Structures are given as C-alpha cells and as structure tokens.
C-alpha positions as CSV (number, residue, x, y, z in Angstrom):
1,M,-12.1,12.1,-28.1
2,P,-10.4,15.2,-28.8
3,S,-9.6,15.9,-32.7
4,L,-8.1,18.3,-35.1
5,D,-11.6,18.8,-36.8
6,L,-12.1,22.4,-35.0
7,E,-8.7,23.4,-35.6
8,R,-8.5,22.7,-39.4
9,A,-12.0,23.8,-40.0
10,F,-11.3,27.4,-38.1
11,A,-7.7,27.6,-40.0
12,S,-9.5,26.9,-43.5
13,D,-12.0,29.4,-43.0
14,L,-9.2,32.3,-41.9
15,G,-6.5,30.8,-44.5
16,I,-4.2,30.6,-41.5
17,T,-2.1,27.8,-39.8
18,R,-1.5,28.7,-36.2
19,I,-4.5,28.1,-34.1
20,A,-4.0,28.1,-30.4
21,G,-5.8,26.0,-27.9
22,V,-6.7,27.7,-24.7
23,D,-8.0,26.7,-21.2
24,E,-7.9,27.4,-17.7
25,V,-8.1,25.7,-14.4
26,G,-8.9,26.8,-10.8
27,R,-12.3,28.6,-11.2
28,G,-13.7,26.6,-8.2
29,P,-11.3,26.4,-5.7
30,W,-11.4,28.6,-2.3
31,A,-7.5,29.0,-2.6
32,G,-4.8,29.9,-5.0
33,P,-4.5,31.7,-8.5
34,V,-6.4,30.7,-11.6
35,I,-3.8,29.4,-14.3
36,A,-4.5,29.2,-18.0
37,C,-2.6,27.8,-20.7
38,A,-2.2,28.2,-24.7
39,V,-0.8,25.4,-26.9
40,L,0.2,25.5,-30.6
41,L,0.5,21.8,-32.1
42,P,3.3,21.7,-34.5
43,D,1.2,21.0,-37.6
44,I,-2.4,21.0,-37.6
45,D,-2.5,19.5,-41.5
46,A,-0.2,16.7,-40.7
47,D,-1.2,13.5,-39.1
48,H,-1.8,13.6,-35.4
49,G,-1.2,17.3,-35.5
50,G,2.8,16.7,-36.0
51,L,2.9,14.7,-32.7
52,P,3.9,10.9,-32.0
53,P,0.5,8.9,-32.9
54,A,0.1,7.3,-29.4
55,L,0.9,11.0,-27.7
56,F,-1.7,12.3,-29.7
57,D,-4.4,10.0,-28.9
58,A,-3.4,10.2,-25.2
59,L,-4.8,13.8,-25.3
60,D,-8.3,14.4,-23.3
61,D,-10.0,16.5,-21.1
62,S,-7.5,16.7,-17.9
63,K,-10.5,15.8,-15.5
64,R,-11.0,12.6,-17.3
65,L,-7.1,11.8,-16.7
66,S,-5.4,10.5,-13.6
67,E,-2.7,12.8,-11.8
68,A,0.0,10.3,-12.9
69,R,-1.4,10.0,-16.6
70,R,-1.5,13.8,-16.7
71,E,2.1,14.1,-15.6
72,E,3.2,11.6,-18.2
73,I,1.4,13.6,-21.1
74,D,2.8,16.9,-19.7
75,A,6.3,15.5,-19.5
76,A,6.1,14.0,-23.1
77,L,4.6,17.2,-24.7
78,L,7.3,19.2,-23.6
79,G,9.4,20.6,-26.3
80,L,7.1,19.1,-29.0
81,V,4.7,21.9,-28.8
82,D,4.5,25.8,-28.0
83,I,3.2,26.6,-24.8
84,G,2.2,29.8,-22.9
85,F,1.0,30.1,-19.3
86,G,-0.7,32.8,-17.6
87,E,-1.9,33.4,-13.9
88,A,-4.1,35.6,-12.1
89,S,-3.6,35.9,-8.7
90,V,-5.8,35.7,-5.7
91,A,-5.8,39.6,-5.3
92,E,-6.7,39.9,-8.9
93,I,-9.5,37.4,-8.4
94,D,-10.7,39.3,-5.4
95,E,-10.8,42.7,-7.4
96,L,-12.2,41.7,-10.6
97,N,-14.1,38.4,-9.8
98,I,-13.4,34.7,-10.8
99,L,-14.7,34.9,-14.3
100,Q,-12.8,38.3,-15.3
101,A,-9.7,36.9,-13.6
102,S,-9.8,33.7,-15.7
103,L,-10.2,35.5,-19.0
104,L,-7.1,37.7,-17.8
105,A,-5.2,34.6,-17.4
106,M,-6.0,33.5,-20.8
107,R,-5.0,36.7,-22.4
108,R,-1.8,36.3,-20.5
109,A,-1.3,32.8,-21.6
110,V,-1.8,33.7,-25.2
111,A,0.6,36.7,-25.0
112,A,3.3,34.5,-23.5
113,L,3.4,31.9,-26.4
114,P,6.8,31.8,-28.1
115,N,5.3,32.0,-31.6
116,V,2.6,34.3,-32.3
117,A,-0.9,32.5,-32.5
118,Q,-3.1,33.7,-35.6
119,A,-6.3,32.6,-34.2
120,A,-7.5,30.5,-31.0
121,L,-10.0,28.0,-29.9
122,V,-11.1,28.9,-26.3
123,D,-12.8,26.4,-23.8
124,G,-16.0,27.5,-22.6
125,N,-18.6,30.2,-24.1
126,K,-16.8,33.7,-22.9
127,D,-14.5,35.3,-25.4
128,P,-11.4,36.5,-23.4
129,G,-10.9,39.1,-25.9
130,L,-7.6,38.1,-27.4
131,G,-7.2,40.4,-30.1
132,I,-7.0,37.5,-32.6
133,P,-10.0,35.6,-34.5
134,T,-11.7,33.2,-31.5
135,Q,-14.0,30.6,-31.4
136,T,-15.3,29.8,-28.0
137,I,-16.1,25.9,-27.6
138,V,-18.5,24.6,-24.9
139,K,-16.3,21.3,-23.4
140,G,-13.6,22.0,-25.9
141,D,-11.2,20.2,-23.8
142,S,-12.9,17.0,-24.8
143,R,-13.5,18.1,-28.4
144,S,-10.3,19.9,-29.5
145,A,-6.8,18.4,-29.3
146,S,-5.1,21.8,-28.8
147,I,-7.5,22.8,-25.8
148,A,-7.0,19.2,-24.5
149,A,-3.3,19.5,-24.3
150,A,-3.8,23.3,-22.7
151,S,-6.1,21.8,-20.0
152,I,-3.5,19.1,-19.0
153,F,-0.6,21.8,-18.9
154,A,-2.6,24.2,-17.1
155,K,-3.8,21.3,-14.4
156,V,-0.1,20.0,-14.0
157,R,1.0,23.4,-13.4
158,R,-1.7,24.6,-10.8
159,D,-1.7,21.4,-9.1
160,R,2.2,21.4,-8.5
161,L,1.9,25.2,-7.1
162,M,-0.7,24.0,-4.6
163,C,1.4,21.2,-3.6
164,D,4.3,23.6,-3.0
165,L,1.9,25.9,-1.0
166,D,0.7,22.8,0.9
167,R,4.3,22.5,2.3
168,E,3.9,26.0,3.6
169,F,0.3,25.9,4.7
170,P,0.1,22.1,5.6
171,F,-3.3,22.3,7.6
172,Y,-5.4,23.1,4.9
173,A,-4.6,19.8,3.0
174,W,-4.2,21.4,-0.3
175,A,-1.9,18.7,-1.7
176,S,-5.0,16.6,-1.9
177,N,-7.8,18.8,-2.5
178,K,-6.1,21.5,-4.5
179,G,-7.7,24.3,-2.7
180,Y,-11.2,23.0,-3.3
181,G,-13.6,23.4,-0.2
182,T,-13.3,19.8,1.1
183,K,-13.9,18.6,4.8
184,A,-10.2,18.7,5.3
185,H,-10.0,21.9,4.1
186,Q,-12.8,23.2,6.0
187,V,-11.2,21.7,9.3
188,G,-8.0,23.7,8.5
189,L,-10.1,26.9,8.3
190,E,-11.7,26.4,11.7
191,N,-8.6,25.4,13.4
192,H,-6.0,28.1,11.8
193,G,-8.3,30.7,9.9
194,I,-7.8,32.1,6.3
195,C,-4.2,33.1,5.0
196,E,-3.3,35.1,2.2
197,H,-3.9,32.6,-0.5
198,H,-7.5,32.4,0.3
199,R,-10.0,34.2,-2.1
200,K,-11.7,36.5,0.4
201,S,-14.5,37.3,-2.5
202,F,-15.6,33.7,-2.4
203,A,-18.6,33.3,0.0
204,P,-17.2,30.6,2.1
205,I,-14.1,32.8,2.9
206,R,-15.8,35.9,2.8
207,D,-18.5,34.6,5.5
208,R,-15.9,33.5,7.8
209,L,-14.1,37.0,7.7
210,S,-17.4,38.4,8.8
211,T,-17.1,36.6,11.8
212,Y,-13.8,37.7,12.9
C-alpha cells in the first residue's frame, strides 16, 4: 500500500518539506484530453501525512479502486490537501504526441498548485521537466501516498469530463468507456464517424480518417 517513505526520504535528502506527488490519466483513450494532478499533503512528517488515519489508509492506485470509492476519497480529500490540475488538449496530443502532452499536463499541474512545491515525485519513468528536484517512480501510484492521491483526483476529474462529453456525443458510450476503444465506441465510430474530441494521431482514428 502507498506510504510516505519515498516522500520522507526525498525530503530528508534535500532538506525540504513540500514534496508534490504527480500523476496523469488518459494516455490510452482514443478521445478526450489527458489530465494530470499534483498533490501536496498537509505534513509529510506527521502521522498519516496530516490526514485522518482512515482517509490516509484508503489512498491507493486509482485503478485499484471502484468508481464509487474514488469519488468518496476525492470528496473527503478536498480542503485537506493542496491540489493542482493540468490538462493537455486533443489538439496538443495530436501536435506533440501523447507522451509529450502528458508531460506538459504534469508541468501545468505543478504550476497550478496554490503553494509552491519544492520537489516532486512523479509516477512513471519520464521526467516532465518541472524545474524542481524530481524523482520518477515506476508504479508510484501504488507506492507513494501523495502520488496515489494525485491519481485519484486526476481519474475522477477526467471521468467526469468524459461523462459530460457523453451527453453531447452519446453514440460513443464515453460515460462507460471514458474514451477507450471498446466495442461500443467502435460501433459509434462506424455509425457516426469521428468528432472533434477524437485523437486523430492515434492509429484507429487516423486509419478511419484515411478512408474518408
């Protein structure tokens, strides 16, 4: 389960206290933006990072939590942690590629924190170039409490956005598939073609464009 071991070790090495956890969601879908989140816990030196013990213990990789549980944790964390969100649009994904767009979203998330982060722990193995000391952590969302919190916030925010888009474009079933290439999404593409929220640089969409 996620702990504060990584945060505390990094903070001790640097002689600082404000370590942001950073994660992104939405690299794989065929539609919609990629969204990143940065989180500063109240006090990484305090028990449970300054959070209520039960809430701290609930933190986990967002993919291992149900949608209902993510929503509960998201609501409970609001007001207790510093949060910054960053987004890279479909146009930016198509222009830059999905990896570079994801790193851009991470930079925007850290820049959006209400209190400046002194360093960051980033999920994955790519340094986004935040301009502060950074450690990349493979599977960080299952190892670091602050990254786990960021993964939950980012997932909830993007899921809500895709549900909003589903009301405008119901034939792609985005409320259920969140933009991934499910059968229902593929049927929607066959019957209605692509829309402005599809990633035209992704092979399934690019290949469909070439047939028009």
